[in-house]
Steps between C-alpha positions, in 0.01 A plus 500: 500500500467372851380138548422271792604136465397188692689172454314171529583130497287192529521129587251228502514474879494872596321653204578860395682719737680840492869509529624796705326831499383730233788672317488845351690554174539763228488351150373606152235226493355213707716231330810698558409534870460119530823422318707761700442334833637143435657535153310176396343453153142558451336296221150478364495119482679192630514352848514744786772486772227534771589865543276783394451870558207741517581852385282812541499878506313700769456469872220242521581165360138389541374779255794520259536317177774239548738325264603146585828339375636148542872433507645218289 
């Protein structure tokens, strides 16, 4: 399947901001799309590394159901 991925980071001073531009990737599922970009582990709990991604299918990110993953 084809997914669009946005990478985000955050700091106390600057808040949340996008890193780079939207990346298009083919992957079997949203989590695989997120892992394939940076090769970093995604976990369900624990402290985040202040790096996250938003993954969706379709052309309009505002109307699509999105998955969010946090790198650890």
